[in-house]
N, C-alpha and C positions, 0 to 999 in steps of 0.2 A: 504494500500500500504506500503510495507516494504521499509524503507529508506536505501539506499546503500551508503557505503563509496567507496573509490577506492579499488575494490577487487583485483586489480593487475592481472598479467598474469601468466600462468604456464609455467615454463621453462622445456623443455623436455630433457631427456637424454637417456641412454640405457634402453631398455625395457625388463623386466624380464619375461613377459608373455603377453597374449593377452590384448588389451586395451591400454590406455594411458601409457606413460612412467612414471617411478619414476622420481622425479624431482631432478636434480643434484645440491645440495647445501651442506653446512656443518651445522650440528645441533649445536647450541650454548648451553652453560651451561644455566640452568634455571635461570630466573631473580629472584632477591630477593630485597625486599625493594625498588622497583621501578627502578632498574637499570639492564642492562645487566652486567654480572659479569665475563665474560671470554669465553673460548672456551672449547669444549669437550662434548661428549654425556653423560650428567649426569642428575640426577633427583633431584628435590627440595622436594620430598615427606617427607624426614626425618625431615626437619626443617620448612616447610611452615606453618604448623598449629600452630607453636610457634612464628611466626613473625607477625608484624603488617604492615598494608599498609601505605606507606609513599609517594606514587606517586600522580600524578595529578588526581583530580576527580572533574568534573564540574557538578553542579546541573542544569538540564534542566528544571525541573518543580517539583511539589510537590511529585512526585512519581518516578522520573527517574534521574539517574546520569550517566555521560559519562566519559570514558577514551578515549581521542581522538586518532585517528589513528597515529597522529604525535608523540605521547608520546614515542613510542619505535620503533626501527628499526625492520622491518619485519612484522609489523601489516598491514594487507590488508584492514582493515575496523575499525570502532569504536567498543568499547565495551560498552554496556549499562547495568546498574544495576538498577533493580526496587527496590526502598526502599523509606522510608520517613525519615524525619529529626530525628526521635527518633530511628528507627531501624538501620540507617546507622552507628551509633556508634558501634553496635555489628558486623556489616559487616567488619569494619576496624580493628577489634581485631585479625583477622588472615590475611593471605596473599592471600585469595581467589580472591580479585579483580585482583591480578597479573595473576592468572590462567585465569580469564575472558579475560584479555588482551592477554595472550599467545594464547588462542583459536582463536583470531582474525588473527593469523598467519597461520591458517590451509589452505592448498592448496585448491582452488576452493570455498572458503566460499563466500556466497552471503548474503547481509544484514549484520547487525551488529552481533557480538558475544553478547549474552545476558545472564543475570543471574537473576533469580527470587529472591524475597525478603528473601527466606529461604536459600540463598547462604551460603555455608561454604566450607572449604577446602576438596578437593577430590583427586582422582587419575587422574592427567592430567587436565581434565575439573574440574571446581568447581562443587560440588553438587548444583543443581539448575541451571545448565547451559543448554543453548539452542543454537544450531548452525545449520544452513542450508547450504548445499553445492550443487553446480550444479550437476545434475544427470549424466551429460556426462563428465565434466571436474573436478569434485570434488573428495574428498578423504573420506574414512570412517575410523574412529578412535575408537578402543575399549574403550579408556578412555572417550569417549563422550557418552558411553552407560552404562558403569559400569560393575563390576564383577557379580553382581546379575542381570543378564539379565531378563527383564520383572518383576522386583520387582514391585508390584502393589497393588491395593486396590479393594476389592469386598465388596459390601454392600448388605445385605439381610434384607428385611423388615419382620415384622410379623403383625398379627392382634391383638396381645396380649398387654395388659397394665400391669403395675406393680401389679395392683389389681388382674388381672387374674392369674398372676404367684404366687401371695401370698408370702409364705416364701421359694419359690423354686429358688431364685436367686443363692444362694451358691451351691445347688445341680446341677443347670444348669452349672455353671462355673466349678465345679468339673467334671461333665460328659464331658464337652468340653475338659478339661485338659487331661482326660483319652483317649478320642476318637481321639484327634488330637495331636500326640506326638510333644513335643517341646524341645528346648535346643540344644546345640552343638552336631552334629552327630545323631540327632534324625531320626528314621526310621518310615515310614508309616505302616499302618495296611495291605496294599496290596503289595504283592511282584510281580514284573514284570519279565517276561522272555525276552530274547533278541528280539523275534518277537513282543511282546507287546510294548517294548521300542521303536522299530523302528516305530511303528504306532503312539505312543505318540509324537515322535519327528516330525512327519509329520502332524498329525491331531489335536493335542492339546486337548482342551476341548471336541471336538467331539468324541474322543476315549473314554473318561470317560463316556459320556452320552450313547454312543453306548453299553457300557458294564454295564449299569444300575446304574451308579454313578451320578444321576441327572436327570433333566427333559429337554426335547427338548427345551422348551421355555427359559431355562437358556442361551442357545447359542445366542438367539436374542438380549440379553441385555449384551453381552460381547463384548468388543472392538475387532474388526476383527472377530466377531462371534467365538472367541476363537481359531481360526486357522490362523496363519500368513502364507500367500502365499510365496513361494520361499524357503521353507525349503529343505535343502540338507543333509540328515543324513550321507551320505558318507563322509562329511567333519567334522564329530564329531569323536573325537579320542576314542580309546578303553578305555582310562583312564576316560574320561568324561562319557562314557556309563556305566562303572563299578560303578562310583559314583552315577549314576542315578537310578540304579535298585531297591534299597531298600528305597529310600527317598520320593517317590510319596505319597502325602497325609500327609506330616509332615510340621510343622511350621518353624523349625530351630531356630536359636538364634538371637542375636543382637536386632535390633529394630522391629522384627516381633512380631505380636500379634493377638489375638482375643479379641474383645471388645463388651460387651453387653451394649447397650445404650438405652436411652429414647429420643424420639423426643421431645425436650424441646421448641424449637422456630421454627416457620414457618415464613419466610420473604416474600415468594411469593406463595400464596395459589394455584394459577393456575398451576404453574410448579410443586409444591410439589404434587398436586393431580395427575398430569400426571406421576410423578415418583413413585406414590403409597405410599407416606409418609403422615402420619396423626399424628397430635400432640397427645402426650401421649402414643403412641405405642412403642414397643420395636423393636430394630434393632440389627443386628450382623455385625460388621466390621471385615474383614479378611485382614491382611497385611502380605504378604510374596511373595517369588519369585521362582526362578528356582533352588534353593538349590545348591548342588555340581555340578549338570549338567552345569548350567550357569557359575559358577565360573571357572570350568575347561576349558570350551570353551573359556572364556575370557583369562585365563592364557595361553592357548596354542597359541592363535593368537597374544597376546601381545608379546610373545617370538618370534614368526615368524616375526612380523612387526619390532621388534627391530633389528633382524638380517638383515632384508631388509634395514633398515636405515644405517647399517654399509656398506652394499654392494652398496647401491644407496641412498646416503644421501639426506635428505630433509631439507630445511631451517626452523627448528623448535627450539624454545627456551627451550624445555623440552622434554626429551626422552619419558616421559609418554604420550605425544601427538602422539606417533608412529602411523602411518597411512599408508594406501595404496590407490592408485587410485581406485575409486569405480568399474570401469569397467576392472580393471586388474584381473588376475587369483587369486591373493591373496585376493584382495578386494571382489571378487565374492564368494570365498570360505568362508571368514569370514561372509559375509552377510547371506549366506545360513546356516551356522552353528548357527549364532545368531538367525535366525528364528526358528531353532530347539529348542534353549534354551527358546525362547519366548513361543513356544507351550508347552514345558514341564511345564513352570510356569502356563500357563492357565489351563492345566490339573491338576496341583497341587492344585490350588485354587478351581477347580471343585470338586476334591476328598475331600477336606476339607469341602466344602459345603455339600456334601453327609453325611459325618460323623458328621457334626454339626447338620444337620436335625435329624440324628439318636439320638443324645444326647437329643434334645428337645423331641423327641418321647419317649425316655426311661424315662425321668423325668416327663413329663406331661401326658403321656399315651394317646396321640392323634396323628394321622397321621400328618406329616408336611404339607400336602395339606390343612388340616382343620385349621392349625395354620396360614395360609397365608404366608408361608416362601418362597416367591418369591425373586429372585435376582433383585435388583434395577439396578445395573450396575457393571461392572468390568473394571477398567482402568489400563493401564501400565504407569509407570513413569521412567523406565530405558530402553530405546529402540531407535532404529533408524527406520524411516519410509519413504518410497517413497511416496511423495505427490505432488500435484500441487497447487502452490500459485501464487499470483500476486506480482511481484517484479518490482518496478519502472513502474507500469502501464501495464506490460506485464505478461501474464500467463506463468509460467515456471515450469518444472519438477525439484524437488529438493529432496535431502535426508535430513530429519530433525533429528538431534541428540537431544534427550531429556534425560538428566541425572539428575534425581531428579526433573523432570518437567513433567506436565500432559498435554495431549492434551485437548484443550478447544475450540472445533469448535463451531461456532455460528450457530443459526438456519438456516436450509436450505441446509447444506452440505450433500451430498449424503452418506458420510461415517457414518453419524449418523443413528442409527437404526430408522426405520420408526415411531415407537411409540413415539419417542422423537424429531423427526426432526424439528417440529415447535417450540420447546422450547429451543433448544441448548443442546449440549452434557453434560451429568452429569459429574461433576468434584468433586472427592472425596478427601478431604484434612484432614487427621488426625492431631491432635495436640499432646501434650504430654499425658501420660496415665491418667492424672487427669482432663484434660479439654475436651476430646472428639473429635468429628469430625464435619467438615462443609461439607455440600452438596452445591455445586455451579453449575451454568450453564454457558457454554461458551457464549461469546458475541463478537460482531463485532470488538471491539478494539483488540482482540487477533488475528483476521485474518489480521488486518491492521498493527499490530506492532510486533507480536511475532511468526509468522507462526503458529497461532492457538495454543498457549501454555500458561500455567499458572504454579503456584507453585505446590508443592507436599506434603508439610507438614509444621511443625513449624520450622524445621532447628535447628541444634545443635548450642549452644553457649558455650559448654564446651566439651572437648574431653572425650572419654570414660576413658582414663587413669586418667585424672584429676578428673572425677566424682568418680571413685573408691577410689582415694586417699583422697578426701576432703569431701565427703558427708557421712552422718551417716545413716546406714541401718535402725535402729530402727525408726529414725525420718521420713524417707521416707515412711516406712510402716504405721506409725501412721498418716501421712498426708493423705494417701490413705483411711485409715479407717475412719478418721474424715470427709472425703468427701463422706462417704457412699459407697465406692468402695471396693469390695471384690477382692483381688489379689491372683492369683496363678502364680508362676514363676518357671522356671527350675533351677535358681541359684541365690544366693545372689548378686554376681557380676553383673549379668544381670539386677537385679533391680536397682542397683546403676548406672550402665551405662545409663539406660533409665529413671532415676529419672526426675521428672518435672523440677527441677532446671537446668538440663543439656540442656534444650531447650529454644528457644525464645518463645515469647508470640504469639500463633497462631492467636489470635484476631487481632494483629497488621499486621501480614502477610496477613490475609484476607482483611483487610481494604485497603492495598496497591493495591492488584490485582483487587479489585472491583473499587476503586477510579480511577485506570488507565484504566478502561473499558475493562479489559481482561475477567472478569467473573462477575456474579451477585449472591448474596446470595439467597439460596433457603430454607435451614433448618440448624439447629444446633442440634447435638446429644450429650447428656451428659452421661458419663459412670456410670454404676452401678456394673460392674464386668469386670475384665481383666485377660486374660491368656497371660503371657509374655514368649517369646522364651528364 
């Protein structure tokens, strides 16, 4: 049962389209260092990641901290941050707790504003943020989803051990680097025409499988079966379409990667067996999203919602929280376009799966089927979803924003694919590129506390700019080599930005979400080769 604060009421004003009105208030200047700082529709993004949190933070238990609703004017509910006493020090190094408090001002929010232990500064919402809004009276905010719509993780198992691969780890990574273009502006090996793109935006992974890029059973173990219902391609701009045509099947830049891992530890034999994971075998992790398609969709609608804020102001502490009533014309348009971006991302990871299998075939001279290269699962961690949850003892339709947060449904939920329904939804959590990935399973605590949500990764503790300015490239590469990890990367700056020192300790992140009852550990995967975008 999700605990509610006083969610407040929605004041109505003039209606710019069908559905609820925009709410007539004045947006305040973003808060910094724990205080409201004036008036005017401004953004704290330029300075927020260089500030520290000085506001009130109350420890509720070993894994939860609270910013009470009374702390700031406009908060409709409490803000809850999942962290332990060791990690909370890194959380306080930037002003992301203020963003969690700001999200509590979102019109129509139900339950607390929440942040996972990998919280860090983001656009509007903190990365690691979770917020649910009432499906009828709530609002949708692009800042609560992110610019990389449906950035997510796909895990592919194999029946191979390191001994089976022999000296072919480097050739495999080299083949993956060649088959899956990476880096800024990278283009996929498949070119789309306008008609193909329209189908991708509607059908997602199903389009790729239909055209021979994968296996039918891949869809069964992809969240939403790889196709988000509600896609409205007519709401995707020409500019977003143009950016989408050449990028399908590419990794991109930033924190996106391919990772060849060994299943090093099994914590739950029964669940690991159900997921198809066996100690000592190799797996491939894919982390990427919707590329320029999702970024342009987000950019387009952030601009539209900011204009709407000027015409029909909402009581928000930061313009980056720009939103629209979910059932308004603008809200519906954005949701339909967001679904298109999500489908593009699932098609992208499906295409990468196809080309990754081809890389294995090229190097090992065996069909991917014979190598056991089945998808374990594919999860989104930048998305908003219409779901039904129990709120204060009552079943309620809500829209759950997850930005840098992973769905973690407990056993029994109908949304979980049948083959995993008795075990809980797989939750895939990469760490930094030297520590590998955890496979978790959703648990009851997530349904009771976080609208079925958990963390999504290690979480940054150093900005990209700081990493480039302070870390030594040769030392980073040597650390990877000393750990037995073969690295291929699109740029030196990309390696520095994603250096292990730039991230929190993923082991600590996992301990928090498991101790809080949101998830349970299933397996730990350790890298032997990495392709960085």
